[in-house]
PDB file of N, CA, C and O in Angstrom:
ATOM      1  N   UNK A   1     147.888 118.045  53.615  1.00  0.00           N
ATOM      2  CA  UNK A   1     149.015 117.843  53.106  1.00  0.00           C
ATOM      3  C   UNK A   1     149.511 118.929  52.414  1.00  0.00           C
ATOM      4  O   UNK A   1     150.649 119.301  52.699  1.00  0.00           O
ATOM      5  N   UNK A   2     148.755 119.637  51.381  1.00  0.00           N
ATOM      6  CA  UNK A   2     148.575 120.489  50.630  1.00  0.00           C
ATOM      7  C   UNK A   2     149.314 121.651  51.389  1.00  0.00           C
ATOM      8  O   UNK A   2     150.478 122.003  51.201  1.00  0.00           O
ATOM      9  N   UNK A   3     148.330 122.226  52.366  1.00  0.00           N
ATOM     10  CA  UNK A   3     149.023 123.174  53.406  1.00  0.00           C
ATOM     11  C   UNK A   3     150.383 123.101  53.940  1.00  0.00           C
ATOM     12  O   UNK A   3     151.018 124.105  54.265  1.00  0.00           O
ATOM     13  N   UNK A   4     150.784 122.016  54.020  1.00  0.00           N
ATOM     14  CA  UNK A   4     152.330 121.602  54.399  1.00  0.00           C
ATOM     15  C   UNK A   4     153.106 122.123  53.441  1.00  0.00           C
ATOM     16  O   UNK A   4     154.063 122.891  53.536  1.00  0.00           O
ATOM     17  N   UNK A   5     152.548 121.579  52.411  1.00  0.00           N
ATOM     18  CA  UNK A   5     153.638 121.644  51.289  1.00  0.00           C
ATOM     19  C   UNK A   5     153.480 123.083  50.814  1.00  0.00           C
ATOM     20  O   UNK A   5     154.589 123.500  50.479  1.00  0.00           O
ATOM     21  N   UNK A   6     152.867 123.677  50.711  1.00  0.00           N
ATOM     22  CA  UNK A   6     152.387 125.353  50.624  1.00  0.00           C
ATOM     23  C   UNK A   6     153.232 125.821  51.274  1.00  0.00           C
ATOM     24  O   UNK A   6     154.193 126.384  50.749  1.00  0.00           O
ATOM     25  N   UNK A   7     153.040 125.669  53.027  1.00  0.00           N
ATOM     26  CA  UNK A   7     153.884 126.179  53.908  1.00  0.00           C
ATOM     27  C   UNK A   7     155.615 125.938  53.466  1.00  0.00           C
ATOM     28  O   UNK A   7     156.501 126.769  53.663  1.00  0.00           O
ATOM     29  N   UNK A   8     155.738 124.984  53.018  1.00  0.00           N
ATOM     30  CA  UNK A   8     157.269 124.897  53.420  1.00  0.00           C
ATOM     31  C   UNK A   8     157.665 125.217  52.137  1.00  0.00           C
ATOM     32  O   UNK A   8     158.750 125.797  52.171  1.00  0.00           O
ATOM     33  N   UNK A   9     157.122 125.043  50.739  1.00  0.00           N
ATOM     34  CA  UNK A   9     157.770 125.924  49.671  1.00  0.00           C
ATOM     35  C   UNK A   9     158.030 127.359  49.990  1.00  0.00           C
ATOM     36  O   UNK A   9     159.088 127.893  49.659  1.00  0.00           O
ATOM     37  N   UNK A  10     156.902 128.114  50.749  1.00  0.00           N
ATOM     38  CA  UNK A  10     157.542 129.626  50.855  1.00  0.00           C
ATOM     39  C   UNK A  10     158.831 129.740  52.133  1.00  0.00           C
ATOM     40  O   UNK A  10     159.376 130.719  52.641  1.00  0.00           O
ATOM     41  N   UNK A  11     158.979 128.414  52.325  1.00  0.00           N
ATOM     42  CA  UNK A  11     160.537 128.843  53.218  1.00  0.00           C
ATOM     43  C   UNK A  11     161.624 128.944  52.567  1.00  0.00           C
ATOM     44  O   UNK A  11     161.705 128.349  51.492  1.00  0.00           O
ATOM     45  N   UNK A  12     162.706 129.704  53.040  1.00  0.00           N
ATOM     46  CA  UNK A  12     163.713 129.320  52.314  1.00  0.00           C
ATOM     47  C   UNK A  12     164.382 128.164  52.203  1.00  0.00           C
ATOM     48  O   UNK A  12     164.604 127.337  53.088  1.00  0.00           O
ATOM     49  N   UNK A  13     164.777 128.143  50.764  1.00  0.00           N
ATOM     50  CA  UNK A  13     165.101 126.224  50.366  1.00  0.00           C
ATOM     51  C   UNK A  13     166.334 125.945  51.420  1.00  0.00           C
ATOM     52  O   UNK A  13     166.593 124.788  51.752  1.00  0.00           O
ATOM     53  N   UNK A  14     167.070 127.049  51.921  1.00  0.00           N
ATOM     54  CA  UNK A  14     167.732 126.529  53.309  1.00  0.00           C
ATOM     55  C   UNK A  14     167.475 125.613  54.254  1.00  0.00           C
ATOM     56  O   UNK A  14     168.040 124.549  54.509  1.00  0.00           O
ATOM     57  N   UNK A  15     166.488 126.193  54.779  1.00  0.00           N
ATOM     58  CA  UNK A  15     165.680 125.512  55.853  1.00  0.00           C
ATOM     59  C   UNK A  15     164.402 124.856  55.450  1.00  0.00           C
ATOM     60  O   UNK A  15     163.731 124.333  56.340  1.00  0.00           O
ATOM     61  N   UNK A  16     164.082 124.829  54.504  1.00  0.00           N
ATOM     62  CA  UNK A  16     162.951 123.799  53.714  1.00  0.00           C
ATOM     63  C   UNK A  16     163.425 122.214  53.902  1.00  0.00           C
ATOM     64  O   UNK A  16     162.465 121.600  54.366  1.00  0.00           O
ATOM     65  N   UNK A  17     163.958 121.805  53.810  1.00  0.00           N
ATOM     66  CA  UNK A  17     164.480 120.179  53.971  1.00  0.00           C
ATOM     67  C   UNK A  17     164.443 119.889  55.390  1.00  0.00           C
ATOM     68  O   UNK A  17     163.560 119.242  55.954  1.00  0.00           O
ATOM     69  N   UNK A  18     165.494 120.428  55.942  1.00  0.00           N
ATOM     70  CA  UNK A  18     165.328 120.481  57.399  1.00  0.00           C
ATOM     71  C   UNK A  18     164.142 120.496  58.276  1.00  0.00           C
ATOM     72  O   UNK A  18     163.994 119.676  59.182  1.00  0.00           O
ATOM     73  N   UNK A  19     163.248 121.489  57.987  1.00  0.00           N
ATOM     74  CA  UNK A  19     161.897 121.599  58.653  1.00  0.00           C
ATOM     75  C   UNK A  19     160.759 120.722  58.625  1.00  0.00           C
ATOM     76  O   UNK A  19     159.912 120.443  59.474  1.00  0.00           O
ATOM     77  N   UNK A  20     161.001 120.259  57.119  1.00  0.00           N
ATOM     78  CA  UNK A  20     160.052 118.792  56.976  1.00  0.00           C
ATOM     79  C   UNK A  20     160.802 117.590  57.507  1.00  0.00           C
ATOM     80  O   UNK A  20     160.174 116.810  58.222  1.00  0.00           O
ATOM     81  N   UNK A  21     161.875 117.390  57.281  1.00  0.00           N
ATOM     82  CA  UNK A  21     162.403 116.125  58.291  1.00  0.00           C
ATOM     83  C   UNK A  21     161.869 116.503  59.469  1.00  0.00           C
ATOM     84  O   UNK A  21     161.239 115.544  59.913  1.00  0.00           O
ATOM     85  N   UNK A  22     161.804 117.538  60.278  1.00  0.00           N
ATOM     86  CA  UNK A  22     161.933 117.736  61.737  1.00  0.00           C
ATOM     87  C   UNK A  22     160.273 117.475  61.944  1.00  0.00           C
ATOM     88  O   UNK A  22     159.831 117.195  63.059  1.00  0.00           O
ATOM     89  N   UNK A  23     159.479 117.584  60.864  1.00  0.00           N
ATOM     90  CA  UNK A  23     157.932 117.639  61.225  1.00  0.00           C
ATOM     91  C   UNK A  23     157.937 115.971  60.960  1.00  0.00           C
ATOM     92  O   UNK A  23     157.247 115.279  61.709  1.00  0.00           O
ATOM     93  N   UNK A  24     158.505 115.511  60.184  1.00  0.00           N
ATOM     94  CA  UNK A  24     157.859 113.898  60.171  1.00  0.00           C
ATOM     95  C   UNK A  24     158.985 112.875  61.283  1.00  0.00           C
ATOM     96  O   UNK A  24     158.889 111.837  61.938  1.00  0.00           O
ATOM     97  N   UNK A  25     159.569 113.456  61.121  1.00  0.00           N
ATOM     98  CA  UNK A  25     160.158 112.946  63.194  1.00  0.00           C
ATOM     99  C   UNK A  25     159.206 113.073  63.868  1.00  0.00           C
ATOM    100  O   UNK A  25     158.855 112.028  64.415  1.00  0.00           O
ATOM    101  N   UNK A  26     158.592 113.971  64.080  1.00  0.00           N
ATOM    102  CA  UNK A  26     158.062 113.740  65.155  1.00  0.00           C
ATOM    103  C   UNK A  26     156.258 113.020  65.204  1.00  0.00           C
ATOM    104  O   UNK A  26     155.654 112.491  66.137  1.00  0.00           O
ATOM    105  N   UNK A  27     155.921 113.245  64.071  1.00  0.00           N
ATOM    106  CA  UNK A  27     154.805 112.665  63.572  1.00  0.00           C
ATOM    107  C   UNK A  27     155.141 110.831  63.445  1.00  0.00           C
ATOM    108  O   UNK A  27     154.583 109.873  63.980  1.00  0.00           O
ATOM    109  N   UNK A  28     156.067 110.909  62.680  1.00  0.00           N
ATOM    110  CA  UNK A  28     156.215 109.561  62.493  1.00  0.00           C
ATOM    111  C   UNK A  28     156.936 108.642  63.967  1.00  0.00           C
ATOM    112  O   UNK A  28     156.949 107.412  63.914  1.00  0.00           O
ATOM    113  N   UNK A  29     157.338 109.157  64.854  1.00  0.00           N
ATOM    114  CA  UNK A  29     157.826 108.802  66.437  1.00  0.00           C
ATOM    115  C   UNK A  29     156.343 108.457  67.094  1.00  0.00           C
ATOM    116  O   UNK A  29     156.458 107.792  68.123  1.00  0.00           O
ATOM    117  N   UNK A  30     155.096 108.738  66.757  1.00  0.00           N
ATOM    118  CA  UNK A  30     154.059 108.347  67.382  1.00  0.00           C
ATOM    119  C   UNK A  30     153.540 106.842  66.756  1.00  0.00           C
ATOM    120  O   UNK A  30     152.658 106.082  67.158  1.00  0.00           O
ATOM    121  N   UNK A  31     154.451 106.749  65.627  1.00  0.00           N
ATOM    122  CA  UNK A  31     153.668 105.480  65.348  1.00  0.00           C
ATOM    123  C   UNK A  31     154.460 104.343  65.519  1.00  0.00           C
ATOM    124  O   UNK A  31     155.499 104.474  66.166  1.00  0.00           O
ATOM    125  N   UNK A  32     154.202 103.390  65.117  1.00  0.00           N
ATOM    126  CA  UNK A  32     155.143 101.714  65.450  1.00  0.00           C
ATOM    127  C   UNK A  32     156.059 102.012  64.937  1.00  0.00           C
ATOM    128  O   UNK A  32     155.866 102.719  63.947  1.00  0.00           O
ATOM    129  N   UNK A  33     157.668 101.641  65.312  1.00  0.00           N
ATOM    130  CA  UNK A  33     159.232 101.398  64.582  1.00  0.00           C
ATOM    131  C   UNK A  33     158.848 101.124  63.403  1.00  0.00           C
ATOM    132  O   UNK A  33     159.222 101.766  62.421  1.00  0.00           O
ATOM    133  N   UNK A  34     158.047 100.129  63.358  1.00  0.00           N
ATOM    134  CA  UNK A  34     157.850  99.452  61.503  1.00  0.00           C
ATOM    135  C   UNK A  34     156.700  99.651  60.923  1.00  0.00           C
ATOM    136  O   UNK A  34     156.127  98.766  60.287  1.00  0.00           O
ATOM    137  N   UNK A  35     156.148 101.078  61.117  1.00  0.00           N
ATOM    138  CA  UNK A  35     155.077 101.480  60.684  1.00  0.00           C
ATOM    139  C   UNK A  35     155.286 101.725  59.234  1.00  0.00           C
ATOM    140  O   UNK A  35     155.974 102.735  59.087  1.00  0.00           O
ATOM    141  N   UNK A  36     154.895 101.092  57.943  1.00  0.00           N
ATOM    142  CA  UNK A  36     153.342 100.870  58.008  1.00  0.00           C
ATOM    143  C   UNK A  36     153.443  99.201  57.898  1.00  0.00           C
ATOM    144  O   UNK A  36     152.390  98.597  57.695  1.00  0.00           O
ATOM    145  N   UNK A  37     154.495  98.563  58.008  1.00  0.00           N
ATOM    146  CA  UNK A  37     154.786  97.334  57.714  1.00  0.00           C
ATOM    147  C   UNK A  37     153.657  96.347  58.729  1.00  0.00           C
ATOM    148  O   UNK A  37     152.812  95.500  58.439  1.00  0.00           O
ATOM    149  N   UNK A  38     154.168  96.985  60.125  1.00  0.00           N
ATOM    150  CA  UNK A  38     152.976  96.952  60.998  1.00  0.00           C
ATOM    151  C   UNK A  38     152.036  98.058  61.171  1.00  0.00           C
ATOM    152  O   UNK A  38     152.317  99.247  61.026  1.00  0.00           O
ATOM    153  N   UNK A  39     150.655  97.470  61.559  1.00  0.00           N
ATOM    154  CA  UNK A  39     149.888  98.585  61.495  1.00  0.00           C
ATOM    155  C   UNK A  39     149.968  99.327  62.841  1.00  0.00           C
ATOM    156  O   UNK A  39     150.551  98.827  63.803  1.00  0.00           O
ATOM    157  N   UNK A  40     149.546 100.175  62.875  1.00  0.00           N
ATOM    158  CA  UNK A  40     149.244 101.164  64.289  1.00  0.00           C
ATOM    159  C   UNK A  40     147.958 101.219  65.139  1.00  0.00           C
ATOM    160  O   UNK A  40     147.050 101.930  64.708  1.00  0.00           O
ATOM    161  N   UNK A  41     147.834 100.767  65.924  1.00  0.00           N
ATOM    162  CA  UNK A  41     146.532 101.426  66.794  1.00  0.00           C
ATOM    163  C   UNK A  41     145.378 102.473  66.162  1.00  0.00           C
ATOM    164  O   UNK A  41     145.782 103.106  65.187  1.00  0.00           O
ATOM    165  N   UNK A  42     144.593 102.624  66.403  1.00  0.00           N
ATOM    166  CA  UNK A  42     143.664 103.778  66.473  1.00  0.00           C
ATOM    167  C   UNK A  42     144.066 105.148  66.770  1.00  0.00           C
ATOM    168  O   UNK A  42     144.136 106.264  66.257  1.00  0.00           O
ATOM    169  N   UNK A  43     144.330 104.422  68.008  1.00  0.00           N
ATOM    170  CA  UNK A  43     145.056 105.333  68.827  1.00  0.00           C
ATOM    171  C   UNK A  43     146.232 106.374  68.656  1.00  0.00           C
ATOM    172  O   UNK A  43     146.245 107.604  68.691  1.00  0.00           O
ATOM    173  N   UNK A  44     147.083 105.551  68.486  1.00  0.00           N
ATOM    174  CA  UNK A  44     148.545 105.813  67.767  1.00  0.00           C
ATOM    175  C   UNK A  44     148.772 106.356  66.590  1.00  0.00           C
ATOM    176  O   UNK A  44     149.823 106.968  66.400  1.00  0.00           O
ATOM    177  N   UNK A  45     147.456 106.170  65.224  1.00  0.00           N
ATOM    178  CA  UNK A  45     147.155 106.667  64.051  1.00  0.00           C
ATOM    179  C   UNK A  45     146.164 108.462  64.953  1.00  0.00           C
ATOM    180  O   UNK A  45     146.299 109.606  64.520  1.00  0.00           O
ATOM    181  N   UNK A  46     145.662 108.221  65.667  1.00  0.00           N
ATOM    182  CA  UNK A  46     145.267 109.899  65.977  1.00  0.00           C
ATOM    183  C   UNK A  46     146.127 110.513  66.552  1.00  0.00           C
ATOM    184  O   UNK A  46     146.225 111.713  66.298  1.00  0.00           O
ATOM    185  N   UNK A  47     146.956 109.953  67.432  1.00  0.00           N
ATOM    186  CA  UNK A  47     148.084 110.817  67.875  1.00  0.00           C
ATOM    187  C   UNK A  47     148.955 111.585  66.527  1.00  0.00           C
ATOM    188  O   UNK A  47     149.087 112.789  66.307  1.00  0.00           O
ATOM    189  N   UNK A  48     149.441 110.482  65.795  1.00  0.00           N
ATOM    190  CA  UNK A  48     150.244 111.028  64.687  1.00  0.00           C
ATOM    191  C   UNK A  48     149.228 112.423  64.095  1.00  0.00           C
ATOM    192  O   UNK A  48     149.416 113.640  64.103  1.00  0.00           O
ATOM    193  N   UNK A  49     148.389 111.773  63.728  1.00  0.00           N
ATOM    194  CA  UNK A  49     147.408 113.257  62.873  1.00  0.00           C
ATOM    195  C   UNK A  49     147.283 114.153  63.556  1.00  0.00           C
ATOM    196  O   UNK A  49     147.102 115.097  62.786  1.00  0.00           O
ATOM    197  N   UNK A  50     147.244 114.699  65.077  1.00  0.00           N
ATOM    198  CA  UNK A  50     147.550 115.367  65.587  1.00  0.00           C
ATOM    199  C   UNK A  50     148.154 116.210  65.272  1.00  0.00           C
ATOM    200  O   UNK A  50     147.879 117.272  64.714  1.00  0.00           O
ATOM    201  N   UNK A  51     149.600 115.503  65.839  1.00  0.00           N
ATOM    202  CA  UNK A  51     150.851 115.695  65.678  1.00  0.00           C
ATOM    203  C   UNK A  51     151.006 116.807  64.313  1.00  0.00           C
ATOM    204  O   UNK A  51     151.298 118.002  64.278  1.00  0.00           O
ATOM    205  N   UNK A  52     150.684 115.867  63.296  1.00  0.00           N
ATOM    206  CA  UNK A  52     150.874 116.691  62.086  1.00  0.00           C
ATOM    207  C   UNK A  52     150.180 117.764  62.150  1.00  0.00           C
ATOM    208  O   UNK A  52     150.827 118.810  62.094  1.00  0.00           O
ATOM    209  N   UNK A  53     148.837 117.851  62.270  1.00  0.00           N
ATOM    210  CA  UNK A  53     147.772 118.851  61.830  1.00  0.00           C
ATOM    211  C   UNK A  53     148.389 120.065  62.869  1.00  0.00           C
ATOM    212  O   UNK A  53     148.321 121.241  62.511  1.00  0.00           O
ATOM    213  N   UNK A  54     149.131 119.603  64.475  1.00  0.00           N
ATOM    214  CA  UNK A  54     149.087 120.627  65.059  1.00  0.00           C
ATOM    215  C   UNK A  54     151.013 121.478  64.308  1.00  0.00           C
ATOM    216  O   UNK A  54     151.410 122.628  64.499  1.00  0.00           O
ATOM    217  N   UNK A  55     151.542 120.645  63.725  1.00  0.00           N
ATOM    218  CA  UNK A  55     152.916 120.809  63.344  1.00  0.00           C
ATOM    219  C   UNK A  55     152.612 121.685  62.054  1.00  0.00           C
ATOM    220  O   UNK A  55     153.445 122.565  61.838  1.00  0.00           O
ATOM    221  N   UNK A  56     151.570 121.587  61.177  1.00  0.00           N
ATOM    222  CA  UNK A  56     151.191 122.505  60.085  1.00  0.00           C
ATOM    223  C   UNK A  56     150.299 123.713  60.731  1.00  0.00           C
ATOM    224  O   UNK A  56     150.053 124.694  60.030  1.00  0.00           O
ATOM    225  N   UNK A  57     149.958 123.657  61.679  1.00  0.00           N
ATOM    226  CA  UNK A  57     149.537 124.747  61.828  1.00  0.00           C
ATOM    227  C   UNK A  57     150.440 125.962  62.468  1.00  0.00           C
ATOM    228  O   UNK A  57     150.377 127.163  62.208  1.00  0.00           O
ATOM    229  N   UNK A  58     151.377 125.207  63.472  1.00  0.00           N
ATOM    230  CA  UNK A  58     152.721 126.054  63.561  1.00  0.00           C
ATOM    231  C   UNK A  58     153.034 126.857  62.608  1.00  0.00           C
ATOM    232  O   UNK A  58     153.133 128.084  62.599  1.00  0.00           O
ATOM    233  N   UNK A  59     153.250 125.729  61.438  1.00  0.00           N
ATOM    234  CA  UNK A  59     154.331 126.086  60.247  1.00  0.00           C
ATOM    235  C   UNK A  59     153.529 127.261  59.531  1.00  0.00           C
ATOM    236  O   UNK A  59     154.138 128.266  59.163  1.00  0.00           O
ATOM    237  N   UNK A  60     152.443 127.155  59.377  1.00  0.00           N
ATOM    238  CA  UNK A  60     151.462 128.029  59.368  1.00  0.00           C
ATOM    239  C   UNK A  60     151.388 129.597  59.567  1.00  0.00           C
ATOM    240  O   UNK A  60     151.333 130.607  58.865  1.00  0.00           O
ATOM    241  N   UNK A  61     151.421 129.212  61.054  1.00  0.00           N
ATOM    242  CA  UNK A  61     151.229 131.120  62.115  1.00  0.00           C
ATOM    243  C   UNK A  61     152.953 131.453  61.921  1.00  0.00           C
ATOM    244  O   UNK A  61     153.253 132.603  62.243  1.00  0.00           O
ATOM    245  N   UNK A  62     154.076 130.597  61.445  1.00  0.00           N
ATOM    246  CA  UNK A  62     155.455 131.415  61.584  1.00  0.00           C
ATOM    247  C   UNK A  62     156.126 131.666  60.161  1.00  0.00           C
ATOM    248  O   UNK A  62     157.257 132.098  59.940  1.00  0.00           O
ATOM    249  N   UNK A  63     154.941 131.208  59.067  1.00  0.00           N
ATOM    250  CA  UNK A  63     155.556 131.421  57.948  1.00  0.00           C
ATOM    251  C   UNK A  63     155.134 133.022  57.031  1.00  0.00           C
ATOM    252  O   UNK A  63     155.685 133.285  55.962  1.00  0.00           O
TER     253      UNK A  63
END
């Protein structure tokens, strides 16, 4: 999360919030609609974690 925050802060303010939203939309789409009220399976959690890691890596490569 620290890397994500640092990369987002490095972006122009005009795109920062949109990029953050796009990243978390992708990550949260891997989890149940009512997460965290309804727990996710281990596979869903792992998939969401991988999506976040990929998004952070992509952001770091392109900033």
